[in-house]
Structure formats: structure tokens, C-alpha cells
VOTOR-266052 format. One record per residue: residue number from 1; residue in three letters; x, y, z of N, C-alpha, C, O in turn. Coordinates in steps of 0.1 Angstrom, whole numbers, plus 2048, in hexadecimal, padded with zeros to 3 digits. Layout:
<pts>
n	res	n_px	n_py	n_pz	ca_px	ca_py	ca_pz	c_px	c_py	c_pz	o_px	o_py	o_pz
NUM	ALA	X	Y	Z	X	Y	Z	X	Y	Z	X	Y	Z
...
</pts>
This chain:
<pts>
n	res	n_px	n_py	n_pz	ca_px	ca_py	ca_pz	c_px	c_py	c_pz	o_px	o_py	o_pz
1	MET	288	423	8B7	286	415	8B3	282	40D	8BF	288	40F	8CA
2	SER	278	404	8BF	275	3FC	8CA	280	3F1	8CC	288	3EE	8C4
3	GLN	27F	3EB	8D8	28A	3E1	8DC	285	3D4	8D6	27A	3D1	8D3
4	GLU	290	3CB	8D4	28E	3BE	8CF	295	3B4	8D8	29E	3B9	8E0
5	ARG	293	3A8	8D8	29A	39E	8DF	2A8	39D	8D9	2AB	39D	8CD
6	LEU	2B2	39B	8E2	2C0	39B	8DE	2C3	391	8D4	2CA	394	8CB
7	GLN	2BD	385	8D5	2C0	37A	8CB	2BB	37F	8BD	2C1	37B	8B3
8	ARG	2B1	387	8BC	2AD	38B	8AF	2B7	396	8AA	2BA	396	89E
9	ILE	2BB	39E	8B3	2C5	3A9	8AF	2D2	3A3	8AA	2D7	3A7	8A0
10	LEU	2D6	398	8B1	2E3	391	8AD	2E1	38A	8A0	2EA	38B	897
11	SER	2D5	384	89D	2D2	37E	891	2D2	387	885	2D8	384	87B
12	ARG	2CC	392	887	2CB	39C	87D	2D7	3A3	879	2DA	3A7	86E
13	ALA	2E1	3A4	884	2EE	3A9	881	2F7	39E	87A	303	3A1	878
14	GLY	2F2	392	878	2FB	388	872	304	381	87B	30E	37B	876
15	ILE	303	383	889	30C	37C	892	309	36D	892	312	365	892
16	ALA	2FD	369	893	2F9	35B	894	2EA	35A	892	2E3	364	891
17	SER	2E5	34D	891	2D7	34B	890	2D1	34E	89D	2D8	350	8A7
18	ARG	2C4	350	89E	2BD	353	8AA	2C0	348	8B5	2C2	34B	8C1
19	ARG	2BF	33B	8B1	2C2	331	8BA	2D0	331	8C0	2D2	330	8CC
20	LYS	2DA	333	8B6	2E8	334	8BA	2EA	340	8C3	2F2	340	8CC
21	ALA	2E4	34C	8C0	2E5	358	8C8	2DF	356	8D6	2E5	35B	8E0
22	GLU	2D5	34E	8D7	2D0	34A	8E5	2DA	343	8ED	2DB	346	8F9
23	GLU	2E1	33A	8E6	2EB	332	8ED	2F7	33B	8F1	2FC	339	8FC
24	MET	2FA	345	8E9	305	34E	8ED	301	357	8F9	309	359	901
25	ILE	2F5	35B	8F9	2F0	362	905	2F0	35A	912	2F4	35E	91C
26	ARG	2EC	34D	911	2ED	344	91C	2FB	342	921	2FD	341	92D
27	GLU	304	342	918	312	341	91B	319	34D	921	324	34C	925
28	GLY	311	358	921	317	364	927	320	36C	91D	328	374	921
29	ARG	31F	369	911	328	370	907	322	37D	902	329	384	8FC
30	VAL	316	380	906	30F	38C	901	30D	395	90D	308	391	918
31	THR	310	3A2	90C	30E	3AC	916	306	3B7	910	307	3BA	904
32	ILE	2FE	3BE	919	2F7	3CA	915	2F9	3D5	920	2F6	3D3	92C
33	ASN	2FF	3E0	91C	302	3EB	924	30B	3E7	930	309	3EC	93C
34	GLY	314	3DE	92D	31F	3DB	937	31C	3CF	941	324	3CC	949
35	ARG	310	3C9	93F	30C	3BE	947	309	3B1	93E	305	3B3	932
36	VAL	30A	3A6	944	307	399	93C	2F8	399	93A	2F0	39A	943
37	ALA	2F5	396	92D	2E7	396	928	2E0	388	92C	2E7	37E	92F
38	GLU	2D3	389	92D	2CB	37D	931	2C3	379	924	2BF	382	91C
39	VAL	2BF	36C	923	2B7	367	919	2A9	36E	91A	2A3	36F	925
40	GLY	2A4	373	90F	297	37A	90F	298	389	911	28E	390	911
41	GLU	2A4	38D	914	2A5	39C	916	2A5	3A4	909	2A8	39E	8FF
42	LYS	2A0	3B0	90A	29F	3B9	8FE	2A9	3C4	8FE	2AE	3C8	909
43	GLY	2AB	3C9	8F2	2B5	3D5	8F2	2B2	3DC	8E5	2AA	3D8	8DC
44	ASP	2B9	3E7	8E3	2B8	3EF	8D7	2C7	3F2	8D3	2CD	3FA	8DA
45	PRO	2CB	3ED	8C8	2D9	3EF	8C3	2DD	3FD	8C1	2E8	401	8C1
46	GLN	2D2	405	8BE	2D5	414	8BC	2D8	41B	8C9	2E0	425	8C9
47	ARG	2D3	416	8D4	2D5	41D	8E1	2DE	415	8EB	2E5	41B	8F3
48	ASP	2DC	408	8EB	2E3	3FF	8F5	2F1	3FB	8F0	2F2	3F9	8E4
49	ALA	2FA	3F9	8F9	307	3F3	8F5	306	3E4	8F6	308	3DE	901
50	ILE	304	3DE	8EB	303	3CF	8EA	310	3C9	8E5	314	3CC	8DA
51	LYS	316	3C1	8ED	323	3BB	8E9	322	3AC	8E8	31A	3A6	8EF
52	VAL	32A	3A6	8DF	32B	397	8DE	33A	394	8DF	342	399	8D7
53	ASP	33D	38C	8E9	34C	389	8EB	355	396	8EC	360	396	8E7
54	GLY	34E	3A0	8F2	356	3AD	8F4	355	3B7	8E9	35A	3C2	8EA
55	ARG	34F	3B3	8DD	34F	3BC	8D1	340	3C1	8D0	337	3BA	8D0
56	ARG	340	3CF	8CF	333	3D5	8CE	32D	3D4	8C0	333	3D4	8B6
57	LEU	31F	3D2	8C0	318	3D1	8B3	318	3E0	8AE	316	3E9	8B6
58	ARG	319	3E1	8A1	318	3EE	89B	30A	3F1	898	303	3EA	892
59	PRO	304	3FD	89D	2F7	400	899	2F5	402	88A	2FE	408	883
60	GLN	2EA	3FD	884	2E7	3FE	876	2E4	40C	873	2DD	413	87A
61	GLN	2E9	410	868	2E5	41E	863	2DA	41D	859	2DB	418	84E
62	GLY	2CF	422	85E	2C2	421	855	2BD	413	855	2C2	40A	85B
63	ARG	2B2	411	84C	2AC	405	84B	2AB	401	83C	2A9	40A	833
64	SER	2AC	3F4	839	2AA	3EF	82C	29F	3E6	82B	29C	3DE	834
65	HIS	297	3E8	820	28B	3DF	81E	28A	3DC	80F	289	3E4	806
66	TYR	289	3CE	80C	288	3CA	7FF	27D	3C0	7FC	278	3B9	805
67	LEU	278	3C1	7F0	26E	3B7	7EB	275	3AE	7E1	27B	3B3	7D8
68	LEU	274	3A1	7E4	27B	397	7DC	271	38D	7D7	268	389	7DE
69	TYR	273	389	7CA	26B	37E	7C5	272	371	7C6	27B	36E	7BF
70	LYS	26E	369	7D0	275	35C	7D3	271	351	7C8	265	34F	7C5
71	PRO	27B	34B	7C2	277	340	7B8	274	334	7BF	277	333	7CB
72	ARG	26F	32A	7B9	26D	31D	7BE	27B	317	7BF	284	31A	7B8
73	GLY	27D	30E	7C9	289	307	7CB	294	30F	7D2	2A0	30D	7D1
74	TYR	290	319	7DA	298	320	7E3	294	320	7F1	288	320	7F5
75	MET	29E	31F	7FA	29B	31E	809	29A	32D	80E	2A0	336	809
76	CYS	291	32E	819	291	33B	81F	299	33B	82C	294	33B	837
77	THR	2A6	33A	82A	2B0	33A	835	2BD	33E	82F	2C0	33E	823
78	ARG	2C6	342	839	2D4	347	834	2DC	33C	82E	2E2	33E	823
79	THR	2DC	330	834	2E4	325	82F	2DB	318	831	2D2	317	839
80	ASP	2DF	30F	828	2D7	302	829	2E0	2F6	82A	2E8	2F5	821
81	PRO	2DF	2EE	834	2E8	2E2	836	2E8	2DA	82A	2F3	2D4	827
82	GLN	2DE	2D9	822	2DD	2D0	816	2E3	2D7	80A	2E3	2D1	7FF
83	GLY	2E7	2E3	80B	2ED	2EA	800	2E4	2F0	7F6	2E8	2F4	7EB
84	ARG	2D7	2F0	7F9	2CD	2F6	7EF	2CE	305	7EF	2D3	30C	7F9
85	PRO	2CB	30B	7E4	2CC	31A	7E3	2C2	321	7ED	2B8	31C	7F0
86	THR	2C6	32D	7F1	2BD	334	7FB	2BB	342	7F5	2C1	346	7EB
87	VAL	2B1	348	7FA	2AD	356	7F5	2B9	360	7F6	2BA	36A	7EF
88	PHE	2C1	35E	7FF	2CD	367	801	2D7	365	7F7	2DF	36E	7F5
89	ASP	2D6	35A	7EF	2DF	358	7E3	2DB	362	7D8	2E3	365	7CF
90	LEU	2CF	367	7D9	2CA	371	7CF	2CE	37F	7D2	2CC	388	7CA
91	LEU	2D4	381	7DD	2D8	38F	7E2	2E7	391	7E2	2EE	388	7E4
92	PRO	2EB	39E	7E1	2F9	3A1	7E3	2FF	39C	7F0	2F8	39D	7FA
93	PRO	30B	399	7F1	311	394	7FE	30F	39F	809	30D	39B	815
94	ARG	310	3AC	806	30E	3B6	810	301	3B6	817	300	3BB	822
95	PHE	2F7	3B0	811	2E9	3AF	817	2E7	3A3	820	2DD	3A3	828
96	ARG	2EF	399	81E	2EB	38C	823	2EB	38B	833	2E5	382	838
97	LYS	2F3	393	839	2F4	392	847	2EA	39B	84F	2E5	397	85A
98	SER	2E6	3A6	849	2DD	3AF	850	2CE	3AD	84E	2C6	3B0	857
99	LEU	2CA	3A7	843	2BD	3A6	840	2B6	399	846	2BC	38F	847
100	VAL	2AA	39B	84A	2A1	390	84F	295	38F	846	291	398	840
101	ILE	290	382	846	284	37F	83E	277	381	845	275	37B	850
102	ALA	26F	389	840	262	38C	847	257	385	841	24F	38A	839
103	GLY	256	378	843	24C	36F	83D	252	365	833	255	369	828
104	ARG	254	359	837	25B	34F	82F	251	348	825	245	348	827
105	LEU	257	342	81B	250	339	812	257	32C	812	263	32B	814
106	ASP	250	321	810	256	314	810	25E	312	803	25C	31A	7FA
107	PHE	266	307	802	270	304	7F8	269	304	7EA	26E	309	7E0
108	ASN	25D	2FF	7EA	256	2FE	7DD	24D	309	7D9	246	308	7CF
109	SER	24C	313	7E2	242	31E	7E0	24B	32A	7DA	257	329	7DA
110	GLU	245	333	7D4	24B	33F	7CE	243	34B	7D1	238	34B	7D5
111	GLY	249	357	7CE	242	363	7CF	249	36E	7D7	255	36E	7D9
112	LEU	241	377	7DB	247	383	7E2	24B	381	7F0	244	37B	7F7
113	MET	256	387	7F4	25B	386	801	260	394	805	265	39B	7FC
114	ILE	260	397	811	267	3A4	816	272	3A0	81E	271	398	828
115	LEU	27E	3A6	81B	289	3A5	824	28D	3B3	82A	28D	3BD	822
116	THR	290	3B4	836	291	3C1	83C	29C	3C0	848	29E	3B5	84D
117	THR	2A2	3CB	84B	2AA	3CD	856	2A3	3D2	862	2A9	3D4	86D
118	ASP	296	3D4	861	28E	3DA	86C	286	3CE	873	27C	3CA	86D
119	GLY	28B	3CA	87E	285	3BF	886	276	3C2	88A	26E	3B9	88A
120	GLU	273	3CE	88D	265	3D2	890	25C	3D0	884	250	3CB	886
121	LEU	260	3D4	879	258	3D2	86E	256	3C3	86A	24B	3BF	867
122	ALA	261	3BC	86B	260	3AD	869	256	3A7	872	24F	39E	86E
123	HIS	256	3AB	87E	24C	3A6	888	23E	3AA	885	235	3A2	887
124	ARG	23D	3B6	880	22F	3BA	87D	22A	3B2	871	21E	3B0	871
125	LEU	232	3AE	867	22E	3A7	85C	22B	398	85E	224	392	856
126	THR	231	393	868	230	384	86A	228	380	876	223	374	876
127	HIS	226	389	880	21F	384	88C	20F	386	889	20B	391	885
128	PRO	208	37B	88B	1F9	37B	887	1F1	386	88E	1E7	38A	88A
129	SER	1F6	38B	89A	1EF	395	8A2	1ED	3A2	899	1E3	3AA	89B
130	PHE	1F6	3A5	890	1F5	3B1	888	1ED	3AF	87B	1EA	3B9	875
131	GLY	1EA	3A3	878	1E0	3A1	86D	1E5	3A5	85F	1DC	3AA	858
132	CYS	1F2	3A4	85C	1F7	3A8	84F	1F3	39D	846	1F8	391	847
133	SER	1EA	3A0	83C	1E5	395	833	1F0	392	828	1F8	39B	824
134	LYS	1F0	385	824	1F9	381	819	1EF	37A	80F	1E6	373	812
135	THR	1F2	37E	802	1E9	379	7F7	1F0	370	7EE	1FB	373	7EA
136	TYR	1EA	365	7EB	1F0	35A	7E2	1E8	357	7D7	1DC	357	7D8
137	HIS	1EE	353	7CC	1E8	34C	7C0	1EC	33D	7C2	1F8	33A	7C2
138	VAL	1E2	334	7C2	1E4	326	7C5	1DE	31E	7BB	1D2	31F	7B8
139	LYS	1E6	316	7B4	1E1	30C	7AA	1E0	2FF	7B1	1E9	2F9	7B7
140	VAL	1D4	2F9	7B0	1D1	2EB	7B6	1CD	2E2	7AC	1C7	2E5	7A2
141	LYS	1CE	2D5	7B0	1C9	2CB	7A7	1BA	2CA	7A8	1B5	2C9	7B3
142	GLY	1B3	2CA	79D	1A5	2C9	79D	19E	2D6	7A1	1A5	2E1	7A2
143	VAL	192	2D5	7A4	18A	2E1	7A8	182	2DE	7B4	178	2D7	7B4
144	PRO	186	2E3	7C0	17F	2E0	7CC	171	2E5	7CB	16E	2EF	7C5
145	ALA	169	2DD	7D2	15A	2E1	7D3	159	2ED	7DC	160	2F0	7E5
146	GLU	14E	2F5	7D9	14C	302	7E0	14A	2FF	7EF	14F	307	7F7
147	GLU	144	2F5	7F2	142	2F2	801	150	2EF	808	152	2F2	814
148	SER	159	2E9	801	166	2E7	806	16E	2F4	808	174	2F6	812
149	ILE	16D	2FD	7FE	174	30A	7FF	16E	311	80A	175	319	811
150	ALA	161	310	80D	15A	317	818	160	313	825	161	31B	82E
151	ARG	163	306	826	169	301	833	176	308	834	179	30C	83F
152	LEU	17F	308	82A	18B	30F	82B	18B	31E	82F	193	323	836
153	ARG	180	324	829	17E	332	82D	17B	334	83C	17F	33E	842
154	ALA	173	32B	841	170	32C	84F	17B	328	859	17B	32C	864
155	GLY	184	320	854	18F	31B	85D	18E	30C	85F	183	307	861
156	VAL	19A	305	85E	19B	2F6	85F	1A5	2F3	86A	1AD	2FC	86E
157	MET	1A5	2E7	870	1AE	2E4	87B	1BA	2DF	874	1BA	2D5	86D
158	LEU	1C6	2E5	878	1D3	2E0	873	1DB	2DF	880	1DD	2E9	887
159	GLU	1E0	2D3	882	1E9	2D0	88E	1E3	2D5	89A	1EA	2DB	8A3
160	GLY	1D6	2D2	89C	1CF	2D5	8A8	1CA	2E3	8AA	1C5	2E6	8B5
161	LYS	1CC	2EC	8A0	1C8	2FA	8A2	1C1	2FE	895	1C6	2FB	88A
162	ARG	1B6	305	897	1AE	30A	88C	1B5	316	884	1B9	31F	88B
163	THR	1B5	315	877	1BA	320	870	1B1	32C	870	1A5	32A	871
164	ALA	1B6	338	86F	1AF	344	86F	1A6	345	862	1AA	33F	858
165	PRO	19B	34C	862	193	34D	856	19C	352	84A	1A4	35B	84C
166	ALA	199	34D	83E	1A0	351	833	197	356	827	18C	352	826
167	ARG	19B	35E	81F	194	363	813	19A	359	807	1A6	358	805
168	ILE	191	353	801	194	34B	7F6	18A	34D	7EB	17E	34C	7ED
169	ARG	18F	34F	7DE	186	34F	7D3	18C	349	7C7	198	348	7C6
170	LEU	184	344	7BD	189	33E	7B1	190	349	7A8	18A	354	7A6
171	LEU	19B	347	7A4	1A2	350	79B	1A0	34B	78C	19D	353	783
172	LYS	1A3	33E	78A	1A1	338	77D	19E	32A	77D	1A5	322	784
173	GLY	193	326	776	18F	318	776	197	310	76B	19F	316	764
174	PRO	194	303	76A	19B	2FB	761	198	2FF	752	18D	303	74F
175	ARG	1A3	2FD	74A	1A2	300	73C	19B	2F5	734	196	2F8	729
176	GLY	19C	2E9	73A	197	2DD	732	1A2	2D8	729	1AD	2DC	72B
177	GLY	19E	2CF	720	1A8	2C9	718	1AE	2BD	71E	1A8	2B6	727
178	LYS	1BA	2B9	719	1C0	2AE	71E	1C6	2B0	72C	1C8	2BB	731
179	GLY	1C7	2A4	734	1CD	2A4	741	1C2	2A8	74C	1B6	2AB	749
180	GLU	1C7	2A7	758	1BD	2AA	763	1BB	2B9	764	1C4	2C1	762
181	SER	1AF	2BD	768	1AC	2CB	76A	1B3	2D0	777	1B5	2C9	781
182	ASN	1B6	2DC	776	1BC	2E4	781	1B5	2F1	783	1AF	2F6	779
183	SER	1B6	2F7	78F	1B0	304	791	1B9	30D	799	1C1	308	7A1
184	TRP	1B8	31A	797	1C0	324	79E	1B6	32C	7A8	1AB	330	7A5
185	TRP	1BC	32E	7B4	1B4	335	7BE	1BC	340	7C4	1C8	340	7C4
186	VAL	1B5	34B	7C8	1BB	356	7D0	1B8	353	7DE	1AD	350	7E2
187	VAL	1C2	352	7E6	1C1	350	7F5	1C8	35B	7FC	1D4	35F	7FA
188	GLU	1C1	361	806	1C6	36C	80E	1C6	367	81D	1BB	363	822
189	LEU	1D1	367	823	1D2	362	831	1D7	36E	839	1DE	377	834
190	GLN	1D4	36E	846	1DA	377	850	1E2	370	85A	1E5	375	865
191	GLU	1E5	363	857	1EE	35B	85F	1F7	354	856	1F4	352	84A
192	GLY	202	34F	85A	20B	348	851	211	33C	857	21D	33B	859
193	ARG	20A	332	85A	20F	325	85F	217	31E	854	215	320	848
194	ASN	221	315	859	229	30E	84F	221	305	847	21A	2FD	84C
195	ARG	222	307	839	21B	300	82F	20C	300	830	206	2F6	82D
196	GLN	206	30B	836	1F8	30B	839	1EF	309	82D	1E6	301	82E
197	ILE	1F2	310	822	1E9	30F	817	1E9	301	810	1DF	2FC	80B
198	ARG	1F5	2FC	810	1F7	2EE	80A	1EF	2E4	812	1E9	2DB	80D
199	GLU	1F0	2E5	81F	1E8	2DC	828	1D9	2DE	827	1D2	2D4	826
200	MET	1D5	2EB	826	1C7	2ED	825	1C1	2E6	818	1B7	2DF	819
201	PHE	1C7	2E8	80D	1C2	2E2	800	1C4	2D3	800	1BD	2CC	7F9
202	PHE	1CF	2CE	806	1D1	2C0	807	1C6	2B9	80E	1C1	2AE	80A
203	ARG	1C1	2BF	818	1B5	2BA	820	1A9	2B8	817	1A1	2AF	819
204	LEU	1A8	2C0	80D	19D	2BF	804	19F	2B4	7F9	195	2B1	7F1
205	GLY	1AB	2AF	7F8	1AD	2A6	7ED	1B2	2AE	7E0	1B1	2A8	7D5
206	ASN	1B6	2BB	7E1	1BA	2C3	7D6	1C8	2C8	7D9	1C9	2D4	7DD
207	PRO	1D2	2C0	7D7	1DF	2C4	7DB	1E4	2D0	7D3	1E0	2D2	7C7
208	VAL	1ED	2D9	7D9	1F2	2E5	7D3	1FC	2E1	7C9	205	2D8	7CB
209	GLN	1FB	2E6	7BD	206	2E4	7B3	20F	2F0	7B0	21B	2EE	7AB
210	ARG	20A	2FC	7B4	213	307	7B3	20D	312	7BC	201	314	7BD
211	LEU	216	319	7C4	212	322	7CD	21A	32F	7CC	227	32F	7CD
212	ILE	214	33A	7CA	21B	347	7C7	215	351	7D1	209	354	7D1
213	ARG	21E	358	7D9	21A	363	7E1	21B	36F	7D9	226	373	7D4
214	VAL	20F	377	7D6	20F	382	7CD	20C	38F	7D5	20D	399	7CF
215	GLY	20A	38E	7E2	208	39B	7E9	20B	399	7F7	209	38F	7FD
216	ILE	210	3A4	7FE	213	3A5	80C	20D	3B2	810	213	3BD	80D
217	GLY	202	3B2	817	1FA	3BE	81A	1F7	3C4	80D	1F1	3BE	804
218	ARG	1FA	3D1	80B	1F7	3D8	7FE	203	3D7	7F4	203	3DD	7E9
219	VAL	20D	3D1	7F8	21A	3CF	7F0	217	3C4	7E6	215	3B9	7E9
220	ALA	218	3C8	7D9	217	3BE	7CE	220	3C3	7C2	222	3CF	7C1
221	ASP	225	3BA	7BA	22D	3BD	7AE	22D	3B3	7A4	235	3A9	7A5
222	ARG	224	3B3	79B	223	3A9	790	22F	3A9	787	231	39F	77F
223	ASP	236	3B3	786	241	3B5	77D	24F	3B2	782	258	3B3	77B
224	LEU	250	3AF	78F	25C	3AB	795	261	39E	790	25B	394	793
225	PRO	26C	39D	789	271	390	782	274	386	78E	277	38A	799
226	VAL	273	379	78A	276	36E	793	285	370	797	28D	371	78E
227	GLY	287	36F	7A5	295	36F	7A9	29B	37D	7AB	2A6	37F	7B0
228	SER	293	388	7A8	297	395	7A9	292	39C	7B6	28A	397	7BD
229	TYR	298	3A7	7B8	293	3AF	7C5	293	3BE	7C2	29A	3C2	7B8
230	ARG	28C	3C6	7C9	28D	3D4	7C9	28B	3DA	7D6	287	3D3	7DF
231	LYS	28D	3E7	7D8	28A	3EE	7E5	27B	3F0	7E5	275	3F2	7DB
232	LEU	276	3EF	7F2	268	3F3	7F4	267	402	7F4	270	409	7F9
233	SER	25D	407	7EF	25B	416	7EE	256	41B	7FC	253	413	805
234	ALA	257	428	7FE	252	42E	80B	244	42C	80C	23F	429	817
235	ARG	23C	42C	801	22E	42A	802	22B	41B	806	222	419	80E
236	GLU	232	412	801	230	404	804	234	401	813	22C	3FA	81B
237	LEU	23E	407	817	242	406	826	237	40C	82F	234	406	839
238	GLU	232	418	82B	228	41E	833	21B	415	834	216	413	83F
239	SER	218	40E	829	20C	406	829	20E	3F9	831	205	3F5	838
240	LEU	21A	3F4	832	21D	3E9	839	21D	3EC	848	219	3E3	850
241	ARG	222	3F7	84B	223	3FB	85A	215	3FE	860	212	3FC	86B
242	SER	20C	404	857	1FF	408	85B	1F5	3FD	85A	1EA	3FE	85F
243	GLY	1F8	3F2	853	1EF	3E7	853	1E4	3E9	849	1D9	3E5	84C
244	GLU	1E6	3F0	83E	1DB	3F2	834	1D7	3E6	82E	1DE	3DC	82D
245	ALA	1CA	3E6	82A	1C4	3D9	825	1CA	3D6	818	1CF	3E0	811
246	PRO	1CB	3CA	813	1D2	3C6	806	1C9	3CA	7FA	1BD	3CC	7FA
247	LYS	1D1	3CC	7EF	1CB	3CE	7E2	1C4	3C2	7DE	1C7	3B8	7E3
248	SER	1BA	3C4	7D5	1B3	3B8	7CF	1BD	3B1	7C6	1C3	3B8	7BE
249	PRO	1BF	3A3	7C8	1C9	39C	7BF	1C5	39E	7B0	1B9	39F	7AC
250	GLN	1CF	39F	7A8	1CD	3A0	799	1CD	393	794	1D4	38A	799
251	ARG	1C6	391	788	1C6	384	782	1D4	382	77B	1DB	38B	777
252	GLY	1D7	375	77B	1E3	370	774	1EE	36F	77D	1EF	374	788
253	SER	1F8	366	779	204	364	781	210	364	778	21A	35F	77D
254	ARG	20F	369	76C	21B	368	763	227	370	768	225	37B	76D
255	ARG	232	36A	768	23F	371	76C	249	370	762	249	367	75A
256	ARG	252	37B	762	25E	37A	759	268	36F	75E	269	36D	76A
257	PRO	26E	368	754	276	35D	759	284	362	75D	28D	35A	760
258	SER	287	36F	75E	294	374	762	297	370	770	28F	370	779
259	ARG	2A5	36C	772	2AA	369	77F	2B4	374	783	2BC	371	78B
260	SER	2B3	380	77D	2BD	38A	780	2BB	38E	78F	2B1	38B	795
261	THR	2C6	393	794	2C7	396	7A2	2BF	3A3	7A6	2BA	3A4	7B1
262	LYS	2BF	3AC	79D	2B9	3B9	7A0	2B3	3BF	793	2B8	3BB	788
263	ARG	2A9	3C7	794	2A3	3CD	789	2A4	3DC	78A	2A0	3E3	781
</pts>
């Protein structure tokens, strides 16, 4: 296993958040191989003796990787100061300390997420340098003009930085009838800035009404019930680690209403 920053190791072990873990390192409460650790230092819990307040971290046996369908109205954090439900509430207590989220979704978004005990895999899935694509089905108000969509494909300025090129195509146009027309779009990104898709369409005057992540690399599962999870297969893990291109998104976004914890 490659080395990771100590604060990430402590966070994954359930000792503290990364920020709090960094404070613990600054306070001299963390040692590695018998000496006081420094902020930014890396280690490998499988090989190095990493201790917190004199107690050694237990090396994890094996790795765990899960695919979860996040419902709307859930936070991507272990705890929420406002008492809102989190994705960890959908998991058995034994999983809550060791798993980390590899790619978050905002409170009002839903869809597929990967949770893993493998920090290296989490880094590969979230850092833009690896180019792991994420595919979304996005319902917006109205129907953006083609020239506006072309601007989004090429990249737009958000918070002083241009977004990377995106793949965007129409999934389903308005049905007509009563009420305002809406449209569904397939959006594929290789970066994941906070609320990026919502900001992109807001700039066009077509605010997002529903956002569903339907694919992570080649991993997709139209049958995974809302709020449920399953283990990733060996084939899926291989594709994520190798960076295989994504599957073509399938039409439709219908989901089972089940909120069961496991299928």
C-alpha cells in the first residue's frame, strides 16, 4: 500500500476529522515509529507504528468498498451540527468509523456514491488529475438553447476559474401540457467542484430541479434502491483503478422507493 498523510489515516480510522487530526499532530499527540510526527508527514498503518496518545492504531484487515444510493435530504458527513441525517445513518454502526466518502453529493442531490476504507482509491476517484468521470441526470427548468449548452460544454468561469470541458446531451425534452416545461440532460464531468452543475445551469437561467448521479466511471446500477448499498464487485473495482471510460448513460431515472439499508 502507498503512504498517506497521517491526518487522513487518523480520519479513516475514526479517531478524528482531518482538521482535528491535524491539530492533534501539532500538539505532539501523534507518533510514528517512536518519534513525534509532523504535520504533512506520511505513513502506512500496515508497516509503521502510528500511535495516538500512546495507543497504536490497528492495521485494517483487508479493504471494504461499497456503492450506496444517497437519497435527497442527507448530508455527506459523519455528523451534522444541525442534526440532519447523514449517509452514515444508512450504514450499520460497524462501518461508520472506517469508511470514507469518495466523492460527495450536496444535500439536495441524490444518486450513487462510493464509500471505501482504501484511501488510495478514494484519492484516485476524487482528484481531477486522474480524470474519473461522473455521470449525472439533471432536470432543469425550461429548455436551454443549444448555444448555451455549447458554452457549458466548452467550460465557463466559476469563482474565477474555468470549468473543465464537459459532455452534455439532451436526455428528455418537455412533455407539454399544463405547467412550465422542463428538460432532462445527461452531464458527464471529470471534475467535481462544489455545486458545479447547479451553478452552470443557473448561469443560463435554467435552475436545476433535480440532480441524480447515475455513474462513477464504469460503475452504474439502475436497480439499487434509494437509501440502500451493496459491495462493489471485483470487476467494478478493477475498472475504477484502471480508469476505464464510462458506460453510455441509459435513459430514464426511475428508482424504487425502498429505503432499506441493504439489498
